[in-house]
Each structure stands twice: as structure tokens, then as C-alpha cells.
C-alpha positions in Angstrom: -9.9 -18.6 23.9 -6.5 -17.4 22.7 -3.9 -18.3 25.3 -0.6 -17.5 23.6 1.0 -14.1 24.1 2.3 -13.7 20.6 0.2 -14.5 17.5 2.5 -14.7 14.5 1.2 -13.1 11.2 2.5 -13.9 7.8 2.7 -11.5 4.9 3.9 -14.1 2.4 3.3 -17.8 1.8 7.0 -18.4 2.5 6.7 -16.7 5.9 3.6 -18.8 6.6 5.5 -22.0 5.8 8.2 -20.9 8.2 5.7 -19.8 10.9 3.8 -23.1 11.1 7.0 -24.8 12.3 6.9 -22.7 15.5 4.8 -24.1 18.5 2.0 -21.6 18.2 -1.7 -22.7 18.3 -3.0 -19.7 16.4 -1.5 -18.2 13.2 -2.6 -15.3 11.0 -2.4 -15.0 7.2 -2.5 -11.4 6.2 -2.5 -10.6 2.4 -3.2 -13.6 0.3 -4.6 -14.4 -3.1 -8.0 -16.0 -3.3 -6.5 -19.0 -5.2 -4.1 -19.7 -2.3 -6.7 -19.9 0.5 -7.2 -23.7 0.3 -3.5 -24.4 0.3 -3.0 -22.3 3.4 -5.9 -23.8 5.2 -4.8 -27.3 4.4 -1.2 -26.5 5.5 -2.4 -25.0 8.8 -4.6 -28.0 9.4 -1.8 -30.5 8.6 0.3 -28.8 11.3 -2.6 -28.6 13.8 -2.7 -24.8 13.7 -5.8 -22.6 14.1 -5.9 -20.3 11.0 -7.1 -16.7 11.3 -7.5 -14.9 8.0 -7.6 -11.2 7.5 -10.7 -10.9 5.3 -10.0 -7.4 4.1 -6.6 -8.5 2.7 -7.7 -11.3 0.4 -6.9 -10.4 -3.1 -9.7 -11.3 -5.6 -12.5 -11.2 -3.0 -14.6 -8.4 -1.8 -14.6 -7.9 2.0 -18.4 -8.0 2.3 -21.1 -10.3 3.6 -21.0 -12.6 0.6 -17.2 -12.9 0.8 -17.4 -13.7 4.5 -20.1 -16.3 3.8 -17.8 -17.9 1.2 -14.9 -18.0 3.6 -16.9 -19.4 6.4 -18.6 -22.1 4.3 -15.8 -23.1 1.9 -12.5 -22.3 3.6 -13.7 -22.7 7.2 -11.0 -20.6 9.0 -10.9 -20.6 12.8 -11.1 -16.8 12.8 -11.6 -13.8 10.7 -10.1 -10.3 11.1 -11.9 -7.4 9.5 -12.6 -3.7 9.8 -16.1 -4.3 8.3 -19.1 -4.9 10.5 -21.0 -7.0 8.0 -18.0 -9.4 7.6 -17.8 -10.0 11.3 -21.6 -10.3 11.7 -21.6 -13.1 9.0 -18.7 -14.8 10.7 -20.5 -14.7 14.1 -23.6 -16.3 12.5 -21.4 -19.1 11.2 -19.6 -19.7 14.5 -16.3 -18.4 13.4 -14.2 -16.4 15.9 -14.3 -12.6 15.1 -11.6 -10.0 15.5 -12.5 -6.4 14.9 -9.4 -4.5 13.6 -9.4 -0.9 14.6 -6.9 1.8 13.6 -6.6 4.6 16.2 -5.4 7.7 14.5 -7.2 10.3 16.6 -10.0 10.7 19.1 -12.6 10.7 16.3 -11.4 7.3 15.1 -11.6 6.0 18.7 -15.2 7.2 19.1 -16.2 5.7 15.7 -14.5 2.4 16.5 -16.2 2.1 19.9 -19.6 2.7 18.3 -18.9 -0.1 15.7 -17.6 -2.5 18.4 -20.7 -2.0 20.5 -22.8 -2.9 17.5 -20.8 -6.0 16.3 -19.6 -7.3 19.7 -16.7 -9.2 18.3 -14.8 -11.9 20.2 -11.6 -9.8 20.2 -10.4 -6.4 19.2 -7.2 -6.0 17.3 -5.9 -2.5 18.2 -3.4 -0.7 15.9 -1.0 0.8 16.6 -0.3 -1.4 19.6 2.6 0.6 20.9 0.3 3.0 22.8 -0.4 1.3 26.2 -2.9 3.9 27.4 -5.1 3.2 24.4 -5.1 -0.5 25.0 -6.3 0.2 28.6 -8.9 2.7 27.5 -10.4 0.5 24.8 -10.6 -2.5 27.1 -12.2 -0.5 29.9 -14.7 0.9 27.4 -15.6 -2.5 25.9 -14.5 -5.3 28.2 -13.6 -7.2 25.0 -10.1 -8.9 25.0 -7.5 -6.8 23.1 -4.9 -8.0 20.7 -2.3 -5.3 20.1 -0.7 -5.0 16.7 1.3 -2.6 14.6 4.7 -1.1 15.3 5.5 -3.6 18.0 9.2 -4.0 17.3 10.9 -5.0 20.5 10.3 -7.4 23.4 9.8 -4.2 25.5 7.0 -3.1 23.2 5.4 -6.6 23.7 5.7 -6.4 27.5 4.2 -2.9 27.6 1.2 -3.9 25.5 0.6 -7.0 27.7 1.0 -5.0 30.9 -1.5 -2.4 29.6 -4.1 -5.2 29.2 -3.7 -6.8 25.8 -4.1 -10.5 26.1 -1.7 -11.0 23.1 0.1 -9.2 20.4 -0.1 -9.9 16.6 3.1 -9.5 14.7 4.9 -10.2 11.4 8.2 -9.6 13.1 10.0 -12.9 13.0 12.4 -12.0 15.8 9.4 -11.6 18.2 8.1 -15.0 17.0 11.4 -16.6 18.1 11.4 -14.9 21.5 7.9 -16.1 22.3 7.7 -19.6 20.8 
């Protein structure tokens, strides 16, 4: 179970190397090249961090069932984020924490996302954009799955609003928010 309120997410290896110095248990690597996966996993392990990879953003690997199987068997992350049901289903079979990322653009995307979530039953939902508190509440009420809010969270006030709306944590690449919550 994720207990920290801010989950830092790195967009570059240099940011990841900085992020692991903070006292966070869970860390996220967003875009990464396939050849860098082992380095990032080893670095996270050496600093006793639980690594979450965004499967859809791994360059050189397709975000499908075979890609997820490779990640789970060879890299062994603690969690996978994806928008793809087959990736999350494979991760669940392998005992890897699953985070269904949903982008809420309109009521149709909300309905579609809820349908997929009911099928996959991920461990967590990452809701983007996370700056709309009413949607955090609505998605949690509809699914009863813990919510991670991400996207456009730029200030401590945004973080507090997301948490008050029912998110258990926020994901962010904003280093200023890492510093305020570490």
C-alpha cells in the first residue's frame, strides 16, 4: 500500500538520480529507453526505493502483453503504470502492482475509462488531470479504487485540494513539490 502523499516522477535519468536522494519509498520513471531499464532498476534497488515504470513510455518496447511480460520477468519493477488493459492484466498475473492511467478530457472519456477499470480492476488509478477535485471524488465513488492524482498539479494548494478530494497521493515531476513533501 502506498503511504506517501507525493510520489515523485522523473522525466530524465538526471532527475531520477536526484529524486532517489529524497526520503520517498516509491518513485516513478516516466520516459526511458529500453537500454536504461536495468540501470534505473539497480539504482532504485541500491537506494531501497520501490520503482514504478510507466510501461507506455518505454522507448524501444511496445506497450503490449509481451512487453509487460518482459518487464515483469526481467526488470521486475514494483509497479507498472499503463493505459492499456493487457499490460495491466499481465502485470497482475505476475504479482506486480498495477496503476491504470486515465486521461479525463470529457464525459465520454470518463465513461470509457470506468468501463476499462471495471474490467481490469487495477490496484490504483492515476487520474489526469489531477487539478479537478470533483473528478477525483467521482471516480473514487464509482470504483472504490485508490486514486493517484497527476497532471497540472503545480502548487501545494493543488496538492492539498487533490488529497482533500480523496486522492491518496499525487504523482508529480515538479521538483518543488518533491521538496515540500519529502
